[in-house]
ZADO-1210 file (C-alpha; in nm, 4 decimals, padded with zeros to 6 digits):
<atoms>
<atom x="00.0000" y="00.0000" z="00.0000" code="MET" pos="1"/>
<atom x="00.1373" y="00.3449" z="-00.0883" code="PRO" pos="2"/>
<atom x="00.2272" y="00.5763" z="00.1957" code="THR" pos="3"/>
<atom x="00.1330" y="00.9360" z="00.2618" code="LEU" pos="4"/>
<atom x="00.4902" y="01.0348" z="00.1759" code="THR" pos="5"/>
<atom x="00.4596" y="00.8610" z="-00.1617" code="ASP" pos="6"/>
<atom x="00.1496" y="01.0576" z="-00.2572" code="LEU" pos="7"/>
<atom x="00.2730" y="01.3928" z="-00.1273" code="VAL" pos="8"/>
<atom x="00.6064" y="01.3568" z="-00.3066" code="THR" pos="9"/>
<atom x="00.4317" y="01.2700" z="-00.6321" code="TYR" pos="10"/>
<atom x="00.1880" y="01.5618" z="-00.6041" code="CYS" pos="11"/>
<atom x="00.4663" y="01.8088" z="-00.5225" code="ASP" pos="12"/>
<atom x="00.6793" y="01.6995" z="-00.8168" code="GLN" pos="13"/>
<atom x="00.3978" y="01.6537" z="-01.0687" code="ARG" pos="14"/>
<atom x="00.2525" y="01.9996" z="-01.0062" code="THR" pos="15"/>
<atom x="00.5916" y="02.1688" z="-00.9643" code="ARG" pos="16"/>
<atom x="00.4636" y="02.3058" z="-00.6361" code="ARG" pos="17"/>
<atom x="00.7875" y="02.4717" z="-00.5303" code="ALA" pos="18"/>
<atom x="00.8172" y="02.6701" z="-00.8549" code="ALA" pos="19"/>
<atom x="00.5141" y="02.8897" z="-00.7805" code="TYR" pos="20"/>
<atom x="00.5168" y="03.1880" z="-00.5459" code="LYS" pos="21"/>
<atom x="00.1653" y="03.1804" z="-00.4084" code="ASP" pos="22"/>
<atom x="-00.0134" y="03.3907" z="-00.1494" code="ALA" pos="23"/>
<atom x="00.1141" y="03.3119" z="00.2026" code="PRO" pos="24"/>
<atom x="-00.2262" y="03.1822" z="00.3079" code="GLY" pos="25"/>
<atom x="-00.2284" y="02.9244" z="00.0289" code="ALA" pos="26"/>
<atom x="00.0312" y="02.7157" z="00.2126" code="PHE" pos="27"/>
<atom x="00.0572" y="02.4694" z="-00.0754" code="ASN" pos="28"/>
<atom x="00.1517" y="02.1135" z="00.0034" code="GLY" pos="29"/>
<atom x="00.0682" y="01.8851" z="00.2936" code="LEU" pos="30"/>
<atom x="-00.1336" y="02.0885" z="00.5431" code="GLN" pos="31"/>
<atom x="-00.2257" y="01.8112" z="00.7827" code="LEU" pos="32"/>
<atom x="-00.0710" y="01.4652" z="00.8086" code="ALA" pos="33"/>
<atom x="-00.2278" y="01.1344" z="00.9056" code="ASN" pos="34"/>
<atom x="-00.0580" y="00.8211" z="01.0381" code="ASP" pos="35"/>
<atom x="00.1094" y="00.7624" z="00.7015" code="GLY" pos="36"/>
<atom x="-00.1337" y="00.5144" z="00.5489" code="ARG" pos="37"/>
<atom x="-00.3587" y="00.5958" z="00.2527" code="VAL" pos="38"/>
<atom x="-00.6442" y="00.3782" z="00.1285" code="SER" pos="39"/>
<atom x="-00.8691" y="00.6255" z="-00.0563" code="LYS" pos="40"/>
<atom x="-00.8089" y="00.9595" z="-00.2285" code="ILE" pos="41"/>
<atom x="-01.0526" y="01.2483" z="-00.2266" code="GLY" pos="42"/>
<atom x="-01.0721" y="01.5747" z="-00.4198" code="ALA" pos="43"/>
<atom x="-01.2576" y="01.8930" z="-00.3237" code="ALA" pos="44"/>
<atom x="-01.2350" y="02.2570" z="-00.4246" code="VAL" pos="45"/>
<atom x="-01.2461" y="02.4060" z="-00.0756" code="ASP" pos="46"/>
<atom x="-01.1340" y="02.3205" z="00.2737" code="ALA" pos="47"/>
<atom x="-01.4260" y="02.3433" z="00.5139" code="GLY" pos="48"/>
<atom x="-01.6193" y="02.1606" z="00.7816" code="VAL" pos="49"/>
<atom x="-01.8833" y="02.0227" z="00.5436" code="VAL" pos="50"/>
<atom x="-01.6387" y="01.9018" z="00.2733" code="PRO" pos="51"/>
<atom x="-01.4287" y="01.7413" z="00.5475" code="PHE" pos="52"/>
<atom x="-01.7312" y="01.5683" z="00.6997" code="GLN" pos="53"/>
<atom x="-01.8361" y="01.4391" z="00.3581" code="LYS" pos="54"/>
<atom x="-01.4828" y="01.3156" z="00.2874" code="ALA" pos="55"/>
<atom x="-01.4649" y="01.1323" z="00.6200" code="VAL" pos="56"/>
<atom x="-01.8060" y="00.9737" z="00.5614" code="ALA" pos="57"/>
<atom x="-01.6785" y="00.8492" z="00.2231" code="ALA" pos="58"/>
<atom x="-01.3782" y="00.6799" z="00.3849" code="GLY" pos="59"/>
<atom x="-01.1220" y="00.9190" z="00.2396" code="ILE" pos="60"/>
<atom x="-00.7884" y="00.9475" z="00.4190" code="ASP" pos="61"/>
<atom x="-00.6011" y="01.1687" z="00.1698" code="PHE" pos="62"/>
<atom x="-00.7962" y="01.4764" z="00.0608" code="LEU" pos="63"/>
<atom x="-00.6712" y="01.7126" z="-00.2108" code="ILE" pos="64"/>
<atom x="-00.8143" y="02.0668" z="-00.2102" code="VAL" pos="65"/>
<atom x="-00.7551" y="02.3735" z="-00.4246" code="HIS" pos="66"/>
<atom x="-00.8238" y="02.6243" z="-00.1468" code="HIS" pos="67"/>
<atom x="-00.6616" y="02.5097" z="00.1771" code="GLY" pos="68"/>
<atom x="-00.7565" y="02.5842" z="00.5353" code="MET" pos="69"/>
<atom x="-00.4993" y="02.8503" z="00.6213" code="TYR" pos="70"/>
<atom x="-00.6210" y="03.1503" z="00.4187" code="TRP" pos="71"/>
<atom x="-00.7537" y="03.3206" z="00.7317" code="ASP" pos="72"/>
<atom x="-00.4853" y="03.1997" z="00.9719" code="MET" pos="73"/>
<atom x="-00.3420" y="03.2484" z="01.2240" code="PRO" pos="74"/>
<atom x="-00.6431" y="03.2454" z="01.4510" code="ARG" pos="75"/>
<atom x="-00.7397" y="03.0433" z="01.7574" code="PRO" pos="76"/>
<atom x="-00.8431" y="02.6833" z="01.6981" code="LEU" pos="77"/>
<atom x="-01.1922" y="02.7387" z="01.8340" code="THR" pos="78"/>
<atom x="-01.5353" y="02.7175" z="01.6728" code="GLY" pos="79"/>
<atom x="-01.5320" y="02.6178" z="01.3047" code="PRO" pos="80"/>
<atom x="-01.1507" y="02.6363" z="01.2865" code="ALA" pos="81"/>
<atom x="-01.1301" y="02.3709" z="01.5576" code="TYR" pos="82"/>
<atom x="-01.4024" y="02.1593" z="01.3989" code="THR" pos="83"/>
<atom x="-01.2166" y="02.1554" z="01.0673" code="ARG" pos="84"/>
<atom x="-00.8959" y="02.0239" z="01.2216" code="VAL" pos="85"/>
<atom x="-01.0706" y="01.7887" z="01.4644" code="ALA" pos="86"/>
<atom x="-01.2794" y="01.6321" z="01.1859" code="THR" pos="87"/>
<atom x="-00.9669" y="01.5377" z="00.9938" code="LEU" pos="88"/>
<atom x="-00.7618" y="01.4311" z="01.2957" code="LEU" pos="89"/>
<atom x="-01.0289" y="01.2071" z="01.4438" code="HIS" pos="90"/>
<atom x="-01.0731" y="01.0319" z="01.1072" code="ALA" pos="91"/>
<atom x="-00.7008" y="01.0036" z="01.0309" code="ASN" pos="92"/>
<atom x="-00.7497" y="01.2052" z="00.7108" code="CYS" pos="93"/>
<atom x="-00.4554" y="01.3947" z="00.5624" code="ALA" pos="94"/>
<atom x="-00.5086" y="01.7254" z="00.3817" code="LEU" pos="95"/>
<atom x="-00.3075" y="01.8338" z="00.0777" code="TYR" pos="96"/>
<atom x="-00.3609" y="02.1768" z="-00.0807" code="SER" pos="97"/>
<atom x="-00.2524" y="02.2972" z="-00.4236" code="ASN" pos="98"/>
<atom x="-00.3536" y="02.6424" z="-00.5481" code="HIS" pos="99"/>
<atom x="-00.1691" y="02.8295" z="-00.8251" code="LEU" pos="100"/>
<atom x="00.0355" y="02.5277" z="-00.9411" code="PRO" pos="101"/>
<atom x="-00.2938" y="02.3515" z="-01.0117" code="LEU" pos="102"/>
<atom x="-00.4235" y="02.6539" z="-01.2032" code="ASP" pos="103"/>
<atom x="-00.1233" y="02.6812" z="-01.4312" code="GLY" pos="104"/>
<atom x="-00.0207" y="02.3194" z="-01.4935" code="HIS" pos="105"/>
<atom x="-00.0182" y="02.2516" z="-01.8721" code="PRO" pos="106"/>
<atom x="-00.1889" y="01.9127" z="-01.8368" code="GLU" pos="107"/>
<atom x="-00.3644" y="01.8935" z="-01.5005" code="LEU" pos="108"/>
<atom x="-00.4332" y="02.2636" z="-01.4481" code="GLY" pos="109"/>
<atom x="-00.7742" y="02.4233" z="-01.4319" code="ASN" pos="110"/>
<atom x="-00.6992" y="02.6565" z="-01.7209" code="ASN" pos="111"/>
<atom x="-00.5623" y="02.3923" z="-01.9545" code="ALA" pos="112"/>
<atom x="-00.8673" y="02.1785" z="-01.8869" code="LEU" pos="113"/>
<atom x="-01.1022" y="02.4739" z="-01.9373" code="LEU" pos="114"/>
<atom x="-00.9509" y="02.5299" z="-02.2820" code="ALA" pos="115"/>
<atom x="-00.9795" y="02.1647" z="-02.3741" code="ARG" pos="116"/>
<atom x="-01.3447" y="02.1612" z="-02.2725" code="GLN" pos="117"/>
<atom x="-01.4001" y="02.3924" z="-02.5690" code="LEU" pos="118"/>
<atom x="-01.1860" y="02.1787" z="-02.7978" code="GLY" pos="119"/>
<atom x="-00.9031" y="02.4338" z="-02.7854" code="LEU" pos="120"/>
<atom x="-00.5336" y="02.3787" z="-02.7167" code="GLN" pos="121"/>
<atom x="-00.3380" y="02.6283" z="-02.5060" code="PRO" pos="122"/>
<atom x="-00.0689" y="02.7829" z="-02.7238" code="SER" pos="123"/>
<atom x="00.0880" y="03.0562" z="-02.5107" code="ARG" pos="124"/>
<atom x="00.1111" y="03.1650" z="-02.1474" code="PRO" pos="125"/>
<atom x="-00.1088" y="03.4234" z="-01.9820" code="PHE" pos="126"/>
<atom x="-00.0920" y="03.5899" z="-01.6424" code="LEU" pos="127"/>
<atom x="00.2749" y="03.5196" z="-01.5848" code="VAL" pos="128"/>
<atom x="00.3720" y="03.5765" z="-01.2219" code="ARG" pos="129"/>
<atom x="00.7295" y="03.5371" z="-01.0987" code="ASP" pos="130"/>
<atom x="00.8170" y="03.3486" z="-01.4141" code="GLY" pos="131"/>
<atom x="00.5263" y="03.1014" z="-01.4004" code="GLU" pos="132"/>
<atom x="00.2078" y="03.1174" z="-01.6089" code="ALA" pos="133"/>
<atom x="-00.1169" y="03.0906" z="-01.4182" code="ILE" pos="134"/>
<atom x="-00.3474" y="03.1153" z="-01.7193" code="GLY" pos="135"/>
<atom x="-00.3191" y="03.0426" z="-02.0888" code="ASN" pos="136"/>
<atom x="-00.4279" y="03.1615" z="-02.4308" code="ILE" pos="137"/>
<atom x="-00.5599" y="02.9334" z="-02.7030" code="ALA" pos="138"/>
<atom x="-00.6042" y="03.0122" z="-03.0705" code="GLU" pos="139"/>
<atom x="-00.9669" y="02.9757" z="-03.1725" code="SER" pos="140"/>
<atom x="-01.1888" y="02.9365" z="-03.4777" code="ARG" pos="141"/>
<atom x="-01.5056" y="02.9363" z="-03.2694" code="LEU" pos="142"/>
<atom x="-01.7560" y="03.2149" z="-03.3006" code="THR" pos="143"/>
<atom x="-01.8613" y="03.4073" z="-02.9953" code="ARG" pos="144"/>
<atom x="-02.2043" y="03.2447" z="-03.0183" code="ALA" pos="145"/>
<atom x="-02.0501" y="02.8966" z="-03.0311" code="ALA" pos="146"/>
<atom x="-01.8361" y="02.9686" z="-02.7257" code="ILE" pos="147"/>
<atom x="-02.1386" y="03.0840" z="-02.5317" code="ARG" pos="148"/>
<atom x="-02.3487" y="02.7818" z="-02.6316" code="ARG" pos="149"/>
<atom x="-02.0722" y="02.5408" z="-02.5320" code="LYS" pos="150"/>
<atom x="-02.0181" y="02.7070" z="-02.1958" code="LEU" pos="151"/>
<atom x="-02.3905" y="02.7085" z="-02.1227" code="GLU" pos="152"/>
<atom x="-02.3970" y="02.3345" z="-02.1897" code="SER" pos="153"/>
<atom x="-02.1121" y="02.2782" z="-01.9415" code="LEU" pos="154"/>
<atom x="-02.1910" y="02.5166" z="-01.6550" code="TYR" pos="155"/>
<atom x="-02.5167" y="02.5780" z="-01.4687" code="PRO" pos="156"/>
<atom x="-02.4782" y="02.9561" z="-01.4701" code="ARG" pos="157"/>
<atom x="-02.2929" y="03.1588" z="-01.7324" code="VAL" pos="158"/>
<atom x="-02.2818" y="03.5384" z="-01.7391" code="ILE" pos="159"/>
<atom x="-02.1905" y="03.6574" z="-02.0876" code="ALA" pos="160"/>
<atom x="-02.0719" y="04.0148" z="-02.1412" code="ILE" pos="161"/>
<atom x="-02.0209" y="04.0456" z="-02.5149" code="GLU" pos="162"/>
<atom x="-01.8712" y="04.3636" z="-02.6536" code="TYR" pos="163"/>
<atom x="-01.5707" y="04.2117" z="-02.8287" code="GLY" pos="164"/>
<atom x="-01.5267" y="04.0484" z="-03.1665" code="SER" pos="165"/>
<atom x="-01.7949" y="03.8122" z="-03.2953" code="ALA" pos="166"/>
<atom x="-01.5306" y="03.5609" z="-03.3999" code="ALA" pos="167"/>
<atom x="-01.2348" y="03.5960" z="-03.1614" code="PRO" pos="168"/>
<atom x="-00.9070" y="03.4652" z="-03.2968" code="LYS" pos="169"/>
<atom x="-00.7863" y="03.3711" z="-02.9489" code="ALA" pos="170"/>
<atom x="-00.9369" y="03.3077" z="-02.6054" code="VAL" pos="171"/>
<atom x="-00.7744" y="03.3620" z="-02.2649" code="ALA" pos="172"/>
<atom x="-00.8484" y="03.1405" z="-01.9664" code="PHE" pos="173"/>
<atom x="-00.8244" y="03.2263" z="-01.5965" code="CYS" pos="174"/>
<atom x="-01.0151" y="03.0016" z="-01.3572" code="SER" pos="175"/>
<atom x="-01.1572" y="03.1332" z="-01.0319" code="GLY" pos="176"/>
<atom x="-01.1184" y="03.5078" z="-00.9967" code="SER" pos="177"/>
<atom x="-01.0268" y="03.6760" z="-01.3246" code="GLY" pos="178"/>
<atom x="-01.0151" y="04.0349" z="-01.2017" code="TYR" pos="179"/>
<atom x="-00.6381" y="04.0651" z="-01.2420" code="SER" pos="180"/>
<atom x="-00.6599" y="03.9130" z="-01.5897" code="ALA" pos="181"/>
<atom x="-00.8869" y="04.1739" z="-01.7466" code="VAL" pos="182"/>
<atom x="-00.6271" y="04.4557" z="-01.7631" code="PRO" pos="183"/>
<atom x="-00.3838" y="04.2202" z="-01.9392" code="GLU" pos="184"/>
<atom x="-00.6144" y="04.1060" z="-02.2186" code="LEU" pos="185"/>
<atom x="-00.5572" y="04.3668" z="-02.4872" code="LEU" pos="186"/>
<atom x="-00.1835" y="04.3828" z="-02.4193" code="ALA" pos="187"/>
<atom x="-00.1798" y="04.0069" z="-02.4841" code="SER" pos="188"/>
<atom x="-00.3636" y="04.0449" z="-02.8143" code="GLY" pos="189"/>
<atom x="-00.6883" y="03.8941" z="-02.6836" code="VAL" pos="190"/>
<atom x="-01.0363" y="04.0388" z="-02.6391" code="ASP" pos="191"/>
<atom x="-01.2096" y="03.7294" z="-02.4982" code="THR" pos="192"/>
<atom x="-01.1754" y="03.5846" z="-02.1474" code="LEU" pos="193"/>
<atom x="-01.3301" y="03.2789" z="-01.9865" code="ILE" pos="194"/>
<atom x="-01.3109" y="03.2941" z="-01.6088" code="THR" pos="195"/>
<atom x="-01.5003" y="03.2227" z="-01.2897" code="GLY" pos="196"/>
<atom x="-01.5935" y="03.5609" z="-01.1478" code="GLU" pos="197"/>
<atom x="-01.5198" y="03.9334" z="-01.1850" code="LEU" pos="198"/>
<atom x="-01.5980" y="04.2590" z="-01.0075" code="ARG" pos="199"/>
<atom x="-01.8705" y="04.5056" z="-01.0978" code="GLU" pos="200"/>
<atom x="-01.6386" y="04.7582" z="-01.2623" code="ASP" pos="201"/>
<atom x="-01.5391" y="04.5058" z="-01.5295" code="CYS" pos="202"/>
<atom x="-01.8676" y="04.5685" z="-01.7113" code="PHE" pos="203"/>
<atom x="-01.7760" y="04.9265" z="-01.8043" code="ASN" pos="204"/>
<atom x="-01.4277" y="04.8144" z="-01.8966" code="ARG" pos="205"/>
<atom x="-01.5705" y="04.5513" z="-02.1297" code="ALA" pos="206"/>
<atom x="-01.7823" y="04.8157" z="-02.3022" code="GLN" pos="207"/>
<atom x="-01.4983" y="05.0636" z="-02.3326" code="GLU" pos="208"/>
<atom x="-01.2284" y="04.8177" z="-02.4411" code="GLU" pos="209"/>
<atom x="-01.4566" y="04.5968" z="-02.6553" code="LYS" pos="210"/>
<atom x="-01.4142" y="04.2748" z="-02.4604" code="LEU" pos="211"/>
<atom x="-01.5987" y="03.9449" z="-02.4372" code="ASN" pos="212"/>
<atom x="-01.6113" y="03.8230" z="-02.0770" code="LEU" pos="213"/>
<atom x="-01.7646" y="03.4873" z="-01.9791" code="TYR" pos="214"/>
<atom x="-01.8160" y="03.4187" z="-01.6082" code="LEU" pos="215"/>
<atom x="-01.8815" y="03.0532" z="-01.5297" code="CYS" pos="216"/>
<atom x="-01.8438" y="03.0501" z="-01.1509" code="GLY" pos="217"/>
<atom x="-01.5358" y="03.0566" z="-00.9287" code="HIS" pos="218"/>
<atom x="-01.6111" y="02.7162" z="-00.7786" code="TYR" pos="219"/>
<atom x="-01.7306" y="02.5577" z="-01.1037" code="ALA" pos="220"/>
<atom x="-01.4165" y="02.6526" z="-01.2963" code="THR" pos="221"/>
<atom x="-01.1886" y="02.5104" z="-01.0275" code="GLU" pos="222"/>
<atom x="-01.3206" y="02.1569" z="-00.9909" code="VAL" pos="223"/>
<atom x="-01.1103" y="02.0352" z="-01.2827" code="HIS" pos="224"/>
<atom x="-00.7572" y="02.0417" z="-01.1456" code="GLY" pos="225"/>
<atom x="-00.8235" y="01.8570" z="-00.8206" code="VAL" pos="226"/>
<atom x="-01.0221" y="01.5948" z="-01.0092" code="LYS" pos="227"/>
<atom x="-00.7443" y="01.5447" z="-01.2622" code="ALA" pos="228"/>
<atom x="-00.4743" y="01.5147" z="-00.9973" code="LEU" pos="229"/>
<atom x="-00.6801" y="01.2712" z="-00.7894" code="ALA" pos="230"/>
<atom x="-00.7584" y="01.0577" z="-01.0956" code="ALA" pos="231"/>
<atom x="-00.3913" y="01.0450" z="-01.1908" code="GLU" pos="232"/>
<atom x="-00.2920" y="00.9459" z="-00.8365" code="LEU" pos="233"/>
<atom x="-00.5610" y="00.6795" z="-00.8368" code="SER" pos="234"/>
<atom x="-00.4258" y="00.5259" z="-01.1554" code="LYS" pos="235"/>
<atom x="-00.0614" y="00.5406" z="-01.0497" code="LYS" pos="236"/>
<atom x="-00.1035" y="00.4092" z="-00.6964" code="PHE" pos="237"/>
<atom x="-00.4037" y="00.1833" z="-00.7637" code="LYS" pos="238"/>
<atom x="-00.6269" y="00.3480" z="-00.5065" code="LEU" pos="239"/>
<atom x="-00.9940" y="00.4478" z="-00.5352" code="PRO" pos="240"/>
<atom x="-01.0832" y="00.8158" z="-00.5487" code="TRP" pos="241"/>
<atom x="-01.3944" y="01.0280" z="-00.5139" code="GLU" pos="242"/>
<atom x="-01.4865" y="01.3902" z="-00.5764" code="PHE" pos="243"/>
<atom x="-01.6458" y="01.5676" z="-00.2805" code="ILE" pos="244"/>
<atom x="-01.8772" y="01.8290" z="-00.4222" code="GLY" pos="245"/>
<atom x="-02.0697" y="02.1038" z="-00.2457" code="THR" pos="246"/>
<atom x="-02.3548" y="02.3342" z="-00.3428" code="GLU" pos="247"/>
<atom x="-02.1270" y="02.6380" z="-00.3689" code="ASN" pos="248"/>
<atom x="-02.3028" y="02.8800" z="-00.6105" code="PRO" pos="249"/>
<atom x="-02.0176" y="03.1328" z="-00.6386" code="PHE" pos="250"/>
</atoms>
């Protein structure tokens, strides 16, 4: 049976975790250990009491999340913060978090998988931070209408702000929050962005700069990477895996 160290080492190396300079609260990597044994892998977008309880009920003892449990730390381990940790500890469930590396990975990353959902292949980097690309840009022959139809078939809620070209030659992808991506679009030769969420002021910017902006949900656009990593681990180490979903509407 593979050990916790085996899985953590593989995840770190496969996602090139150490190459990305993430926000301090991301705390990528193993966030909570177990006794070293792993029998079932889980994947979830967010750390939280309910996802942890669902994972424990499913028999998971190695849970991969995109948003870890230290974003709002340090704070006392009381109330929900205590319940999070206690839920995992009492069930011997390890927690592994991977944020920006699992956005930017060319095969397992949220943005690469978003592009491939549309039948597009990432061709150049986008949103480069400290030498590492978080997003990507794909050349496209799809019309704006075709992009919208495809997204609406994949996601339960799509907000389409369409002031750009009717047949964009390229599409940029930034899962989760795309607010920092919008100012970089035109400089990158792109007028079309597929992302999770934006702020209110992006509407005027889209009108003024002639942009197409498609918002598909922060949570919904970030299920892909954790699923892909868990599935790959499952195949390599011959362990079952399960996605732990929630009703997150954002």
